[in-house]
C-alpha positions as CSV (number, residue, x, y, z in Angstrom):
1,M,46.7,-28.5,-14.9
2,T,44.9,-30.2,-17.8
3,I,42.2,-32.9,-18.4
4,S,43.5,-35.2,-21.1
5,F,41.3,-37.5,-23.1
6,S,40.8,-39.0,-26.6
7,A,37.8,-38.4,-28.8
8,F,37.3,-39.5,-32.4
9,G,40.9,-40.8,-32.4
10,I,42.3,-37.3,-31.5
11,A,44.2,-36.6,-28.2
12,H,42.9,-33.6,-26.4
13,Q,44.4,-31.4,-23.6
14,T,41.7,-29.4,-21.9
15,I,42.7,-25.8,-21.2
16,C,42.1,-25.2,-17.5
17,L,42.4,-21.5,-16.4
18,I,42.6,-22.0,-12.6
19,D,42.7,-24.7,-10.0
20,Y,39.3,-24.6,-8.3
21,H,38.9,-25.3,-4.6
22,P,35.4,-25.6,-3.2
23,Y,34.4,-23.0,-0.6
24,R,33.7,-25.6,2.0
25,V,35.5,-28.9,2.9
26,L,34.8,-31.6,5.4
27,K,37.1,-31.5,8.4
28,D,36.6,-33.8,11.5
29,G,33.0,-34.4,10.3
30,D,32.1,-30.6,10.0
31,K,32.0,-28.5,6.9
32,V,34.5,-25.6,7.3
33,K,35.8,-22.9,5.0
34,N,38.4,-24.3,2.7
35,P,41.8,-22.5,3.4
36,K,42.7,-23.0,-0.3
37,F,39.6,-21.1,-1.5
38,G,41.1,-17.9,-2.9
39,V,40.1,-14.8,-4.9
40,E,40.1,-16.7,-8.3
41,C,37.8,-19.4,-6.8
42,G,35.5,-16.6,-5.6
43,Q,35.5,-15.0,-9.1
44,L,34.5,-18.4,-10.6
45,L,31.5,-18.6,-8.2
46,D,30.6,-15.0,-9.2
47,V,30.5,-16.2,-12.9
48,K,28.3,-19.1,-11.9
49,G,26.1,-16.8,-9.7
50,D,23.5,-14.2,-10.2
51,Q,24.0,-11.8,-13.2
52,A,22.8,-9.0,-10.9
53,G,25.4,-9.8,-8.4
54,R,27.8,-7.0,-7.7
55,N,30.9,-9.0,-8.8
56,F,29.4,-10.7,-11.9
57,R,30.6,-8.3,-14.6
58,A,34.2,-8.0,-13.1
59,A,34.4,-11.8,-12.9
60,V,33.2,-12.3,-16.5
61,S,35.7,-9.7,-17.7
62,A,38.5,-11.4,-15.8
63,F,37.8,-14.9,-17.1
64,G,37.1,-13.6,-20.6
65,S,40.5,-11.9,-20.7
66,R,42.2,-14.9,-19.2
67,L,40.6,-17.3,-21.7
68,A,41.5,-15.0,-24.6
69,K,45.1,-15.0,-23.5
70,A,45.2,-18.8,-23.0
71,L,43.7,-19.4,-26.4
72,K,46.0,-17.0,-28.2
73,E,48.9,-19.0,-26.8
74,D,47.6,-22.3,-28.0
75,P,49.6,-23.3,-31.1
76,A,47.0,-25.8,-32.3
77,L,44.4,-23.0,-32.5
78,A,46.7,-20.7,-34.4
79,R,45.9,-22.3,-37.7
80,Y,42.1,-21.6,-37.4
81,A,40.7,-18.2,-38.7
82,S,37.3,-18.9,-37.3
83,V,36.1,-21.1,-34.4
84,D,32.6,-21.7,-33.1
85,I,31.9,-21.8,-29.4
86,A,29.8,-24.6,-27.8
87,I,28.9,-24.3,-24.1
88,I,28.2,-27.4,-22.0
89,P,24.6,-26.9,-20.8
90,K,23.5,-26.8,-17.1
91,S,21.9,-29.9,-15.5
92,E,18.4,-28.5,-16.2
93,A,16.8,-29.2,-19.5
94,G,17.1,-26.3,-21.9
95,K,19.3,-24.2,-19.6
96,V,22.8,-22.7,-20.2
97,S,24.8,-20.8,-17.7
98,P,24.3,-17.0,-18.2
99,G,27.8,-16.6,-16.8
100,L,29.4,-18.9,-19.5
101,I,27.4,-17.1,-22.2
102,A,28.8,-13.8,-20.9
103,V,32.4,-15.2,-20.8
104,A,32.0,-16.5,-24.4
105,E,30.6,-13.2,-25.5
106,R,33.5,-11.4,-23.9
107,L,35.9,-13.7,-25.8
108,T,34.2,-12.9,-29.1
109,V,34.9,-9.2,-28.4
110,L,38.6,-9.8,-27.4
111,D,39.4,-12.3,-30.2
112,K,37.3,-12.0,-33.4
113,R,38.2,-15.6,-34.5
114,F,35.6,-16.9,-32.0
115,V,31.9,-17.0,-32.9
116,L,29.0,-17.9,-30.5
117,P,26.4,-19.5,-32.7
118,R,22.7,-19.1,-32.0
119,P,21.0,-21.4,-31.3
120,Q,23.6,-23.1,-29.1
121,I,25.4,-26.2,-30.5
122,L,24.7,-28.3,-27.3
123,T,21.2,-28.6,-25.7
124,R,20.3,-30.5,-22.5
125,T,17.2,-32.4,-23.5
126,K,16.3,-33.8,-20.1
127,T,17.1,-32.7,-16.6
128,I,19.7,-34.6,-14.7
129,E,20.7,-34.4,-11.0
130,K,23.1,-31.5,-10.5
131,L,26.6,-32.9,-10.5
132,A,27.8,-30.5,-7.8
133,N,25.1,-32.0,-5.5
134,G,26.3,-35.6,-6.0
135,G,24.7,-36.4,-9.4
136,N,26.0,-39.3,-11.4
137,R,29.0,-38.2,-13.4
138,A,29.1,-41.2,-15.8
139,M,29.5,-40.3,-19.4
140,H,26.3,-42.1,-20.4
141,I,24.3,-39.6,-18.4
142,H,25.5,-36.9,-20.7
143,Y,25.0,-38.9,-23.9
144,D,21.5,-39.7,-22.8
145,S,20.5,-36.1,-22.0
146,I,22.4,-33.8,-24.4
147,D,22.0,-33.3,-28.2
148,A,24.5,-31.6,-30.4
149,E,23.4,-30.0,-33.6
150,I,25.6,-28.1,-36.1
151,P,23.8,-26.6,-39.1
152,V,25.1,-28.0,-42.4
153,A,26.7,-24.7,-43.4
154,R,28.8,-24.7,-40.2
155,R,29.9,-28.3,-40.3
156,G,33.6,-29.0,-40.8
157,R,34.6,-26.0,-38.5
158,A,36.6,-26.0,-35.3
159,V,34.7,-25.7,-32.0
160,L,35.8,-24.4,-28.7
161,L,34.0,-26.5,-26.0
162,L,33.5,-24.4,-22.9
163,D,32.5,-25.4,-19.3
164,D,32.8,-23.6,-16.0
165,I,34.3,-26.4,-13.7
166,G,35.9,-29.7,-14.7
167,T,36.1,-32.4,-12.2
168,T,36.2,-35.9,-13.8
169,G,36.2,-34.6,-17.4
170,N,33.4,-36.9,-18.3
171,S,31.0,-34.1,-19.4
172,I,33.8,-32.6,-21.5
173,M,34.6,-36.0,-23.1
174,A,30.9,-36.8,-23.8
175,C,30.2,-33.4,-25.3
176,A,33.4,-33.5,-27.5
177,N,32.2,-36.8,-28.9
178,L,28.7,-35.4,-29.5
179,I,30.1,-32.4,-31.3
180,Y,32.4,-34.5,-33.5
181,G,29.4,-36.7,-34.3
182,A,27.5,-33.5,-35.3
183,G,30.2,-32.6,-37.9
184,A,32.9,-30.5,-36.2
185,S,36.4,-30.9,-37.7
186,R,38.2,-30.3,-34.4
187,V,37.2,-29.6,-30.8
188,F,39.3,-27.5,-28.4
189,P,38.0,-28.1,-24.8
190,A,38.4,-25.4,-22.1
191,V,37.2,-25.0,-18.5
192,L,37.4,-22.0,-16.3
193,G,38.5,-24.0,-13.3
194,R,39.5,-27.6,-12.6
195,T,38.6,-29.1,-9.3
196,T,41.7,-30.2,-7.4
């Protein structure tokens, strides 16, 4: 369950923690509850939801632990003593998912190799239509609306590129290219869930 792509001449395999199935599906012209929507999918929605929600902290903890385990098992990451985290921004200009920030912060507690730089490496500079609502998923949409900036002192480092849900992989590919262009030595993409 990976999203494969090439960026800057390097083959990438995106770490995907779970298969994500949307809550509702179309059946006979009606939207009905998806029978494949399970506990893990619900936890992913909790991460994407309100921080005050009753299940937010438990979901962040679960995905932070799962991510730490997956990254610890990645042989390509084993050679890096320190890795910055870049979070793919939301569709609204200047916004980043509080849930993804919380998962990244949990990861930094569980595995001291990972660092969440402030300010964020990636910034959405102009609002785009929300992809989950049918927005254009083409890569140029992300190139035209996201900036990547790595301070000179942090250039040449490895970067974990984190997103909540991967569908086509275009936002991951575009952001990986932007991060390489900003001076990263290696990008390791990861999504909490991959739409199947």
